[in-house]
C-alpha positions as CSV (number, residue, x, y, z in Angstrom):
1,M,-3.0,-33.8,-25.5
2,S,-5.9,-36.3,-25.8
3,E,-9.2,-36.4,-23.9
4,R,-8.6,-39.7,-23.1
5,G,-7.9,-38.9,-19.5
6,F,-4.6,-39.7,-17.3
7,Y,-2.9,-42.4,-15.5
8,V,-0.3,-42.5,-12.7
9,V,3.6,-43.4,-13.6
10,D,5.6,-44.0,-10.5
11,R,8.8,-42.0,-10.3
12,G,10.9,-45.2,-9.7
13,F,9.6,-46.4,-12.9
14,W,13.1,-45.7,-14.6
15,Q,15.2,-47.4,-12.1
16,H,13.1,-50.3,-11.9
17,P,15.5,-53.4,-11.7
18,F,13.4,-55.6,-14.0
19,F,14.1,-53.6,-17.5
20,A,17.8,-53.2,-18.9
21,P,19.4,-50.1,-19.1
22,E,18.9,-49.1,-22.8
23,P,18.7,-45.7,-24.7
24,Y,15.3,-44.0,-24.2
25,T,12.8,-43.1,-27.1
26,E,11.8,-39.7,-27.7
27,R,8.4,-40.3,-26.1
28,E,10.2,-41.6,-23.1
29,A,12.7,-38.7,-23.1
30,F,9.9,-36.3,-23.2
31,Q,7.9,-38.1,-20.5
32,W,11.0,-37.8,-18.4
33,L,11.2,-34.1,-18.9
34,I,7.5,-34.0,-17.6
35,G,8.3,-36.2,-14.6
36,E,11.6,-33.9,-13.5
37,A,9.7,-30.6,-13.5
38,A,8.7,-29.2,-10.6
39,Y,5.0,-29.6,-9.7
40,R,5.3,-26.4,-7.7
41,S,7.7,-23.2,-7.1
42,R,10.6,-24.5,-5.2
43,K,14.5,-23.6,-5.0
44,R,16.8,-26.5,-5.9
45,N,20.6,-26.5,-5.1
46,V,22.8,-26.8,-8.6
47,A,26.6,-27.0,-8.3
48,G,26.5,-24.9,-4.8
49,S,24.1,-22.4,-6.3
50,L,20.1,-22.1,-5.4
51,V,18.1,-22.0,-8.5
52,E,14.5,-21.1,-8.4
53,L,11.9,-22.9,-10.4
54,Q,8.9,-22.2,-11.2
55,R,5.7,-25.1,-11.6
56,G,6.5,-27.1,-14.9
57,Q,10.5,-26.1,-14.8
58,L,13.1,-28.6,-14.3
59,C,17.1,-27.9,-14.6
60,A,19.3,-30.2,-16.0
61,S,22.6,-30.1,-18.0
62,V,22.6,-31.4,-21.5
63,R,25.7,-34.0,-20.4
64,F,23.2,-34.9,-17.3
65,M,20.4,-35.7,-19.6
66,A,22.6,-37.5,-22.2
67,Q,23.5,-40.0,-19.5
68,A,20.2,-40.3,-18.3
69,W,18.8,-41.2,-21.6
70,G,21.6,-43.2,-23.2
71,W,22.0,-40.7,-25.7
72,S,24.8,-38.7,-26.9
73,K,25.0,-35.0,-26.3
74,S,24.7,-34.2,-29.9
75,R,21.2,-36.1,-29.9
76,V,19.9,-34.4,-26.9
77,D,20.8,-31.0,-28.3
78,R,18.9,-31.7,-31.2
79,F,16.0,-33.1,-29.6
80,L,15.7,-29.9,-26.9
81,K,15.8,-27.7,-30.5
82,R,12.8,-29.5,-32.0
83,L,10.8,-29.5,-29.1
84,K,11.9,-26.0,-28.7
85,T,10.9,-25.2,-32.4
86,E,7.2,-26.9,-31.8
87,T,6.6,-24.7,-28.8
88,M,6.7,-28.0,-26.5
89,I,9.4,-26.6,-24.0
90,G,11.6,-23.1,-23.4
91,T,14.7,-22.8,-22.3
92,E,17.1,-20.6,-20.4
93,N,20.9,-20.0,-20.1
94,E,21.4,-20.8,-23.6
95,T,24.3,-18.8,-23.9
96,R,26.2,-20.6,-20.8
97,R,24.9,-24.0,-22.2
98,G,28.7,-25.5,-22.4
99,T,29.3,-25.1,-18.5
100,H,25.7,-24.7,-16.6
101,P,22.8,-26.6,-16.5
102,L,19.6,-25.2,-18.7
103,I,16.5,-24.3,-17.1
104,I,13.7,-26.1,-19.3
105,T,10.3,-25.1,-19.3
106,V,7.6,-27.7,-20.2
107,C,4.9,-25.7,-22.5
108,N,1.2,-26.7,-21.3
109,Y,2.4,-28.5,-18.3
110,E,-1.4,-27.9,-16.6
111,K,-2.5,-30.0,-19.2
112,Y,0.0,-32.8,-18.6
113,Q,-0.4,-32.7,-15.5
114,G,-4.0,-32.1,-14.6
115,S,-5.7,-33.8,-11.6
116,M,-7.8,-36.8,-11.9
117,D,-10.5,-38.5,-9.8
118,E,-10.7,-42.3,-9.1
119,T,-12.1,-43.3,-12.6
120,G,-8.9,-41.8,-14.1
121,T,-10.6,-38.8,-15.7
122,E,-9.5,-35.3,-15.4
123,S,-10.9,-33.1,-12.5
124,E,-11.1,-29.7,-11.8
125,T,-8.6,-29.4,-8.9
126,Q,-5.1,-29.7,-9.0
127,S,-3.8,-32.3,-6.2
128,G,-0.6,-31.4,-4.6
129,T,-0.7,-27.6,-5.7
130,D,-2.8,-26.5,-2.5
131,D,-0.6,-26.1,0.4
132,G,-3.4,-27.3,2.8
133,T,-3.9,-30.6,0.9
134,L,-2.3,-33.8,2.6
135,A,-1.0,-35.0,-0.8
136,G,0.7,-31.5,-1.2
137,Q,2.2,-31.6,2.3
138,Q,3.6,-35.3,1.6
139,R,5.3,-34.2,-1.6
140,D,6.5,-31.2,0.0
141,K,8.3,-33.6,2.7
142,R,9.8,-35.8,-0.1
143,E,11.3,-32.9,-2.0
144,N,13.1,-31.5,1.0
145,N,14.2,-34.7,2.0
146,K,16.0,-35.2,-1.5
147,Q,17.4,-31.8,-1.4
148,I,18.8,-32.6,1.9
149,K,20.1,-35.7,0.7
150,Q,21.7,-34.2,-2.2
151,T,23.6,-31.3,-0.5
152,Q,24.8,-34.1,1.9
153,T,26.4,-36.0,-1.0
154,R,27.8,-33.3,-2.6
155,A,29.8,-32.2,0.7
156,K,31.0,-35.8,0.9
157,R,32.7,-35.3,-2.7
158,A,35.3,-32.6,-1.2
159,P,38.1,-32.5,-1.4
160,A,39.6,-34.1,-4.4
161,S,42.3,-36.6,-4.3
162,V,45.4,-34.8,-4.6
163,G,46.8,-37.9,-6.1
164,R,44.4,-38.0,-8.7
165,F,45.4,-34.8,-9.5
166,N,48.8,-35.4,-10.0
167,E,47.8,-38.2,-12.2
168,F,45.6,-35.8,-14.3
169,W,48.8,-33.2,-14.2
170,A,50.8,-36.0,-15.5
171,E,48.3,-36.8,-18.7
172,Y,47.8,-33.0,-19.5
173,P,49.9,-32.0,-22.3
174,R,52.8,-29.4,-21.8
175,R,52.8,-26.2,-23.2
176,D,55.1,-23.5,-24.3
177,G,54.4,-20.9,-21.5
178,P,53.3,-20.6,-18.0
179,N,50.8,-23.3,-16.8
180,P,50.1,-23.0,-13.0
181,R,49.7,-25.9,-10.9
182,K,47.8,-24.1,-8.2
183,E,45.1,-22.4,-10.1
184,A,44.5,-25.7,-12.0
185,L,44.3,-27.6,-8.5
186,K,41.8,-25.3,-7.4
187,A,40.0,-25.7,-10.8
188,Y,39.8,-29.4,-10.5
189,Q,38.7,-29.3,-7.2
190,R,35.7,-27.5,-8.0
191,A,34.8,-29.9,-10.8
192,V,34.9,-32.5,-8.2
193,E,32.8,-30.8,-5.6
194,S,30.3,-30.4,-8.6
195,G,29.8,-34.1,-9.3
196,V,32.4,-34.3,-11.8
197,D,34.1,-38.2,-11.6
198,E,38.1,-37.7,-11.6
199,Q,38.6,-40.6,-13.9
200,V,36.7,-38.7,-16.7
201,M,38.6,-35.5,-16.4
202,I,42.0,-37.7,-16.3
203,D,40.7,-39.8,-19.7
204,G,39.9,-36.8,-21.2
205,A,43.2,-35.0,-20.9
206,K,44.9,-38.5,-22.3
207,R,42.3,-37.8,-25.5
208,Y,43.6,-34.2,-25.3
209,R,47.1,-34.9,-25.4
210,A,46.9,-37.9,-27.8
211,D,44.8,-35.8,-30.4
212,L,47.6,-32.9,-30.2
213,R,50.3,-35.4,-30.9
214,R,48.6,-36.7,-33.8
215,R,48.7,-33.2,-35.0
216,G,52.0,-32.4,-34.0
217,Q,51.2,-29.6,-31.6
218,E,52.2,-30.7,-28.4
219,G,54.5,-28.8,-26.5
220,T,53.6,-25.3,-28.7
221,R,52.0,-22.1,-27.1
222,F,48.6,-23.0,-28.6
223,I,47.6,-25.2,-25.6
224,P,45.6,-23.6,-23.3
225,Q,46.7,-23.6,-19.6
226,A,45.0,-26.6,-17.3
227,V,43.0,-24.4,-15.5
228,T,41.7,-22.9,-18.5
229,W,40.6,-26.4,-19.8
230,L,39.2,-27.4,-16.5
231,N,37.0,-24.3,-16.3
232,Q,35.7,-25.0,-20.0
233,C,34.9,-28.5,-19.0
234,R,36.9,-29.6,-22.2
235,W,37.2,-33.1,-20.8
236,E,33.5,-33.1,-22.4
237,D,35.4,-32.5,-26.0
238,D,34.4,-35.2,-28.5
239,L,37.8,-36.4,-29.4
240,P,39.0,-39.9,-30.7
241,T,39.5,-42.4,-27.8
242,A,43.4,-42.3,-26.5
243,A,45.6,-45.4,-27.4
244,P,45.7,-48.3,-25.2
245,A,48.4,-48.1,-22.4
246,S,49.8,-50.9,-24.0
247,A,50.3,-49.6,-27.6
248,P,54.1,-48.1,-27.6
249,N,54.3,-44.4,-27.4
250,F,57.4,-42.2,-26.1
251,A,55.3,-41.3,-22.9
252,T,55.7,-45.1,-21.7
253,E,58.5,-46.7,-23.7
254,G,61.6,-45.6,-21.6
255,A,64.0,-46.7,-24.5
256,A,62.3,-44.2,-27.0
257,V,62.9,-41.2,-24.7
258,D,65.9,-39.5,-24.2
259,W,65.6,-38.6,-21.0
260,H,69.0,-36.8,-20.3
261,K,67.9,-34.1,-23.3
262,W,64.6,-33.5,-21.1
263,M,66.3,-33.6,-17.7
264,N,69.3,-31.1,-19.1
265,G,66.5,-28.6,-20.2
266,Y,64.6,-28.6,-16.8
267,M,67.9,-28.2,-14.6
268,R,69.1,-25.4,-16.8
269,M,66.2,-23.2,-15.7
270,P,66.2,-21.1,-12.4
271,A,64.9,-23.3,-9.6
272,Y,62.1,-20.7,-8.8
273,S,60.9,-20.5,-12.3
274,R,61.5,-24.2,-13.6
275,S,58.8,-25.8,-16.0
276,W,59.0,-29.5,-17.2
277,F,58.1,-30.0,-20.7
278,G,59.0,-33.7,-21.1
279,P,56.7,-36.9,-20.7
280,G,54.9,-37.6,-17.8
281,G,54.6,-35.3,-14.7
282,E,57.5,-32.8,-13.0
283,P,60.8,-34.5,-11.6
284,G,60.5,-35.3,-7.8
285,R,56.5,-35.4,-7.7
286,E,53.8,-38.0,-8.4
287,G,53.2,-38.7,-12.1
288,C,57.0,-38.5,-13.0
289,E,57.9,-41.0,-15.3
290,V,61.9,-40.6,-15.5
291,P,63.8,-43.7,-14.4
292,C,65.1,-43.6,-10.8
293,S,68.9,-43.9,-11.7
294,I,68.7,-40.6,-14.1
295,L,66.6,-38.5,-11.2
296,R,69.5,-39.3,-8.9
297,E,72.0,-38.4,-11.5
298,Y,70.7,-34.6,-11.1
299,G,69.9,-34.7,-7.2
300,I,66.3,-35.5,-7.4
301,E,64.9,-38.4,-5.3
302,P,62.2,-40.4,-7.1
303,V,58.6,-40.4,-5.5
304,P,57.0,-43.6,-6.0
305,W,53.5,-43.6,-7.3
306,I,51.2,-46.1,-9.6
307,R,49.2,-45.2,-12.7
308,R,45.8,-46.4,-11.9
309,S,44.5,-46.7,-15.5
310,D,47.0,-49.3,-16.5
311,G,48.8,-50.4,-13.0
312,K,52.2,-49.4,-13.4
313,Q,54.4,-48.3,-10.9
314,F,56.7,-45.6,-11.2
315,G,60.0,-44.2,-8.7
316,I,61.0,-47.6,-7.9
317,E,64.3,-49.1,-8.4
318,D,64.2,-52.1,-10.8
319,N,64.2,-52.1,-14.4
320,G,64.8,-48.0,-14.4
321,G,61.8,-47.6,-12.0
322,R,59.9,-48.7,-14.7
323,D,58.1,-52.1,-13.4
324,E,54.6,-53.1,-14.1
325,L,52.7,-54.5,-11.3
326,P,49.5,-56.6,-11.1
327,R,46.6,-54.7,-10.4
328,Q,45.8,-56.4,-7.0
329,A,49.4,-55.4,-5.7
330,A,49.0,-51.9,-7.0
331,G,45.9,-50.9,-5.1
C-alpha cells in the first residue's frame, strides 16, 4: 500500500468489450481477488450450500479462477501459495480444494478498500459498510439481486440430459467389476446442477479412456467406478488430449472389432447381472456401437443415436449401422 490515495475501478471493467480476452498479469489477478471479496459480511450460495463470508473474504474454486484469469490450474495454485507465504491472503478448506471452492481472505483489506473523498484521498469513514448509508443500501440491493439471479440460473441447469449422460457412459472405459449406472447418473446430474458443462465431462472421459488404452489398462479392475470418477471431478485431470475422432481406433472402425466375441460374452451372462465390457455403450441403449445386423442376431433391437462430438449416427441399417451424417442433419 502506498500513500498516494485511491481511484475507483468499476466491476464491469473486466468484461469491457473493447479489450480482447487475454491472460491476466499477477497484478490484475490480485486486483480481481480484491474486487471479488465481500465488502461486508454476507452469505453466498455455492453449489447449493450457503457459505458465510466476512468482510474481505471471497469463495472461489481454483478451476473458476483459472478460467477467469486465463491461467492453468497449476499456475493459480502456485500464485495463491506465494500470496499466502507473503501474508497477502489466507485460505480455508485447503484439505478439500480438489472438489470444493476455497474461502480466501484478503489481508489488509481495509487498507485496499479505504474510503476516499472527492479529491481521491483517503477519508476516515468507510462508505458502504454502514447500513444507514444510501451507498450501502444500493450495494446490498445489487448483491441480493445477483444472488437471486445465480440461484435461478442454477435451477435452470437441472436436470441433466439423459441423452448426454448416455454419451458419457459410452465413452467411459469398461472395468473388471461392477459399475452401477444409476449411481453414476446421480453423480453426473449433481455435477451438471453445480454448473459443470456436460461436454467437459464427456471429453474428460474420452481422455481418460485414451490414456488407459495407451497404457494397456482398459478393462482392468484398477479403473474406478464411474460414480467415483465423477465425484472426484476427475475430468479435471491433466491428461493428454484424446485422439481425434477421425483417427483409426478399435472403437470407431467396425472392421477392427470382433463384435461376435463381445456379444457372445455379454449374452452368456445372466440377464439380471449383465455387464458390457466391449467398445461403446451397452447393447440396446444409446451409446451402443454394435452394428444393427449383429445386434438382431442376438435378439436385441438397435437404438438410433448420434455421437455429438463427431456427428456419427449409430443404430441405423445402412453400412452396418455406421453411417456418418452431416452435422446439420444430425442436429
